[in-house]
C-alpha positions, -999 to 999 in steps of 0.1 A, spaced: -484 731 56 -504 746 90 -501 780 97 -477 797 118 -478 799 148 -472 833 166 -440 840 173 -440 850 209 -406 844 228 -402 812 256 -371 786 253 -356 765 231 -365 730 233 -328 709 250 -303 693 229 -270 681 231 -254 684 204 -231 717 231 -244 743 200 -258 768 228 -219 770 245 -206 778 206 -235 799 204 -221 825 232 -192 832 209 -211 837 173 -217 875 177 -216 890 140 -246 896 127 -257 895 92 -293 926 99 -329 910 106 -349 895 119 -352 860 109 -314 859 92 -280 861 109 -254 846 134 -260 866 165 -290 842 194 -289 808 200 -269 786 165 -297 757 159 -295 718 167 -267 717 143 -273 676 143 -303 677 159 -336 672 133 -362 707 140 -391 708 120 -381 693 88 -397 704 56 -380 692 28 -361 663 22 -340 650 -12 -326 616 -21 -289 619 -37 -288 606 -72 -268 571 -58 -285 570 -32 -263 571 -8 -271 605 15 -305 617 26 -306 660 25 -328 674 51 -334 711 52 -346 722 90 -367 749 93 -368 764 129 -409 771 123 -408 784 158 -378 810 157 -363 797 183 -326 798 171 -307 824 142 -321 801 114 -328 770 104 -302 739 87 -296 717 61 -281 678 71 -262 654 50 -276 623 61 -255 588 53 -280 562 40 -260 533 27 -226 515 45 -219 507 81 -237 534 105 -259 543 73 -296 545 82 -307 530 52 -289 499 61 -298 502 97 -337 499 81 -326 472 64 -310 447 95 -345 450 112 -366 447 84 -344 413 71 -346 402 105 -388 407 114 -392 383 79 -365 356 92 -386 360 128 -414 377 126 -422 368 160 -388 382 178 -390 424 176 -361 425 204 -340 401 186 -350 427 152 -342 461 173 -307 448 186 -293 446 156 -294 482 156 -287 484 193 -323 494 202 -358 481 218 -394 470 206 -410 501 203 -434 502 236 -450 536 226 -469 536 191 -492 552 204 -475 584 209 -451 577 175 -452 545 149 -420 522 144 -408 489 153 -379 498 172 -373 530 205 -363 560 183 -318 564 171 -306 599 177 -300 614 148 -265 628 149 -260 588 146 -264 596 106 -258 633 103 -223 634 81 -224 669 80 -248 707 79 -247 739 74 -270 766 89 -295 789 64 -319 813 75 -353 802 88 -383 788 76 -364 766 43 -393 754 16 -382 732 -4 -356 719 -24 -341 704 -55 -306 686 -63 -289 692 -108 -265 672 -119 -241 681 -153 -253 665 -178 -227 672 -200 -208 643 -192 -189 659 -161 -190 650 -124 -209 681 -104 -238 686 -80 -254 710 -60 -285 711 -40 -313 739 -43 -334 752 -11 -358 777 -10 -357 798 23 -384 820 32 -363 839 60 -337 853 36 -350 851 11 -330 829 -11 -325 803 -26 -295 789 -7 -274 767 -27 -246 735 -19 -217 722 -36 -224 684 -25 -211 648 -40 -218 635 -75 -225 600 -61 -247 590 -98 -218 559 -92 -218 555 -55 -191 534 -54 -162 562 -71 -183 592 -56 -169 629 -69 -165 651 -32 -159 687 -42 -146 689 -13 -116 668 10 -121 638 22 -134 635 60 -124 613 82 -126 574 76 -126 589 41 -160 602 42 -169 621 12 -202 636 17 -201 672 13 -222 703 21 -206 734 1 -224 766 10 -192 790 13 -194 797 54 -167 802 74 -162 767 89 -159 781 122 -197 793 116 -208 768 100 -231 793 84 -235 796 50 -217 825 32 -233 850 5 -219 841 -19 -248 809 -19 -277 837 -12 -289 834 -43 -313 864 -46 -301 885 -13 -280 907 -34 -291 928 -64 -261 935 -75 -250 901 -80 -268 895 -109 -274 914 -148 -307 928 -143 -301 942 -99 -327 915 -90 -337 904 -58 -359 874 -51 -392 883 -41 -404 868 -12 -420 835 6 -400 813 -16 -422 783 -19 -415 754 -45 -386 749 -65 -376 732 -95 -351 725 -120 -339 708 -150 -302 703 -162 -296 706 -198 -265 699 -213 -262 736 -225 -231 762 -222 -261 785 -213 -269 771 -176 -296 758 -161 -333 764 -156 -351 769 -118 -380 784 -113 -391 800 -74 -423 799 -71 -433 830 -43 -466 823 -28 -473 860 -16 -467 880 -40 -482 855 -72 -448 860 -95 -418 834 -100 -385 838 -104 -358 821 -131 -323 813 -114 -302 802 -138 -270 774 -127 -237 774 -144 -210 750 -142 -178 755 -139 -157 756 -172 -124 742 -171 -93 768 -169 -119 792 -160 -136 801 -134 -172 789 -124 -199 815 -131 -223 808 -106 -261 802 -100 -274 833 -107 -309 853 -99 -324 864 -138 -356 871 -146 -390 874 -119 -423 870 -136 -452 888 -120 -489 887 -119 -492 853 -123 -529 835 -109 -524 841 -68 -512 818 -47 -484 802 -65 -470 770 -45 -456 741 -65 -433 742 -92 -424 709 -108 -403 709 -142 -423 695 -173 -393 664 -188 -379 670 -216 -386 649 -250 -353 636 -261 -352 646 -298 -354 682 -284 -321 678 -267 -301 662 -300 -319 681 -325 -316 715 -304 -308 735 -334 -336 725 -356 -361 720 -333 -380 749 -309 -383 736 -279 -387 753 -247 -383 735 -214 -417 743 -195 -424 747 -154 -463 738 -140 -470 761 -110 -499 750 -83 -519 774 -68 -533 782 -26 -563 805 -46 -566 801 -78 -581 768 -95 -556 769 -123 -522 753 -127 -499 776 -151 -473 774 -179 -444 785 -176 -418 784 -202 -378 793 -204 -362 812 -230 -319 813 -224 -317 843 -248 -285 834 -265 -288 849 -294 -291 884 -275 -252 897 -264 -248 896 -237 -280 872 -228 -309 878 -213 -329 845 -198 -362 849 -189 -392 830 -184 -431 835 -198 -464 829 -188 -471 803 -218 -506 791 -206 -532 781 -174 -545 748 -177 -581 755 -156 -594 729 -132 -630 722 -131 -633 691 -114 -651 704 -88 -666 736 -78 -642 749 -52 -607 730 -62 -592 766 -56 -564 746 -33 -535 727 -53 -505 714 -36 -480 690 -47 -477 681 -78 -460 650 -100 -456 639 -139 -443 602 -147 -423 603 -180 -409 570 -167 -428 551 -201 -412 580 -224 -382 576 -212 -379 541 -217 -385 543 -249 -368 568 -265 -336 549 -244 -339 525 -268 -333 552 -296 -300 556 -312 -287 587 -310 -294 590 -349 -331 573 -354 -349 609 -348 -378 592 -359 -379 569 -330 -376 596 -306 -406 612 -324 -419 585 -322 -417 581 -291 -435 614 -287 -470 593 -289 -467 586 -249 -487 605 -230 -468 613 -197 -487 610 -166 -498 640 -145 -508 639 -102 -521 667 -86 -525 671 -46 -558 691 -44 -576 705 -7 -608 714 -22 -622 687 -19 -592 666 -10 -581 645 -42 -558 637 -63 -556 652 -97 -547 631 -122 -544 642 -161 -514 634 -187 -495 658 -210 -494 653 -246 -469 660 -269 -475 667 -303 -440 674 -333 -448 702 -354 -442 693 -386 -427 722 -414 -420 708 -450 -417 673 -434 -393 676 -410 -398 683 -370 -394 717 -368 -408 717 -330 -421 704 -301 -459 713 -288 -481 700 -257 -511 700 -245 -518 696 -205 -559 680 -195 -569 671 -163 -595 648 -165 -602 629 -138 -596 628 -95 -597 601 -67 -604 611 -28 -578 610 -3 -576 618 34 -581 654 48 -547 675 37 -528 664 9 -500 681 3 -468 669 -7 -470 645 -40 -442 623 -57 -441 595 -74 -422 563 -63 -421 524 -68 -424 502 -44 -409 457 -44 -440 442 -58 -450 413 -38 -459 391 -69 -426 400 -90 -401 406 -68 -395 438 -94 -397 474 -88 -433 491 -94 -447 524 -94 -464 539 -69 -478 583 -70 -470 590 -30 -494 615 -15 -488 630 23 -519 639 38 -505 661 67 -540 667 84 -550 627 86 -512 619 94 -516 593 63 -492 585 35 -513 571 8 -498 552 -24 -512 548 -57 -509 523 -80 -516 543 -115 -523 506 -133 -556 500 -111 -565 537 -106 -564 519 -64 -547 531 -32 -523 502 -8 -531 504 23 -530 536 41 -489 546 60 -500 559 98 -469 582 101 -462 610 130 -479 639 133 -477 666 105 -461 645 82 -445 666 56 -417 658 36 -409 626 18 -377 609 5 -381 584 -24 -349 558 -23 -353 524 -39 -329 505 -66 -310 478 -63 -292 472 -24 -265 476 -24 -255 442 -2 -266 421 -33 -304 412 -19 -320 426 -54 -348 455 -55 -355 478 -22 -376 502 -20 -381 528 15 -392 554 18 -384 589 46 -413 605 59 -401 640 75 -424 647 110 -428 681 107 -448 684 145 -417 668 159 -390 666 146 -381 631 138 -375 611 109 -389 577 98 -383 548 75 -407 536 61 -405 493 43 -424 494 10 -413 457 -3 -447 438 -6 -428 403 -1 -423 413 42 -452 416 74 -433 447 74 -453 469 39 -462 498 49 -446 501 84 -424 523 103 -394 504 104 -365 536 121 -376 564 130 -343 591 132 -346 618 159 -361 613 190 -393 625 185 -396 659 206 -427 679 206 -429 715 202 -426 736 239 -459 745 240 -471 710 235 -451 679 258 -472 655 251 -445 628 245 
């Protein structure tokens, strides 16, 4: 990510949502220069230096974290943007792509389908059409601390509805969490809040007063030492976050990296229990003195055998951490410590994986693990067939890591091996190796697994997407051919990525889109990932409009 600008004061960028008038009434402050209700409220429906994006499990909503990177306001925001249905961002992109596919020589007609005109400023920002105001898509918003860095979603795995969004926020510092709509069945979403206008089921609840739209202290994990058994506070500079949904009464573990303090923190999420109170998420442990500059966190998918035979098979869920200042990946393991009374969950540094493919490889960023092949094997096993699940362990999971020194995609694998005691599986071990690299454009940062629509078969095909901030590119890596698709040219400062693929809700078959958060100019672009169309790899729709920082009015 780009270095933080100097914090000298200057006038905020204009926005048209009426928030400035509301700011006059917001005089209560919770202290600190980076958090509190005093000062100018941030743009609520406009984007402002977006850093993290997550698509909901049912593909109805895009959650966007805005960072207030230049400290113009009294915090950042999290927004819930509609993707599906009339007025959805994906719906708009599909309309443009379909029109251009049917009549490629008529961009005016294509853009008219969404009420826009053809883009005549492609040299400033890519896109087929003029930008749509982002407030057209934002359904809910909330104000957080400044400098949101990453986000993840957890859903309940015990058969009950429930979904939460967790955002690592540097300005508090905290992990701010939101109760959101569980849309795993998009036709029957379960919302933890009352329906809005026209039956809108979008939820973004974070315990704040409705009149202030600011998240309440009960949803800021790590700011209050008296809210957890060990009386901990979250170390400064939380950077990466990822979690694992466990079918367990002991809760779901999330690991947060602390970039400047060389630490990793454990948050345990508890879900509401019928007839009881909700335990909620809690900061439970801080692991100190891991290698310097921990930045990105990726959870290792749990073998199905470990879930089904959890009473007899010893397995501790694992998380990988990359580092900006060390040529290693750190493996940490989670223990729920369920046998203690009360339980005191913790994480341990289980292993360090050296990265020796280059002499300068000490700056790693995003990571992604491809568990698709192993999961497909496990899904064929009946619940009682432990032998079938054991056989699936022989399928390695590819792992991909973005490295900046040199700019490359590090490629390796996670090999899973059962531990046999007296002829029975008693444990599961994992070995992680990085054995090759592929050159990338300068400045790679975020890595995510996703899919495109294959031009030959019309089916979804796996890709590894890597955003290169410095080069203004997103690359799509084919793990089968070990080659790159044509690079996707973005706007200035691409950073966050949202992956959106599946069966189209209009019945037209498989579809795939990529949401790119252009950090520098504060807008989101939608990229077509259907190889059957001439628009593959190009921006279809922009939600913005693009707005440069105050120091740079080149747009």
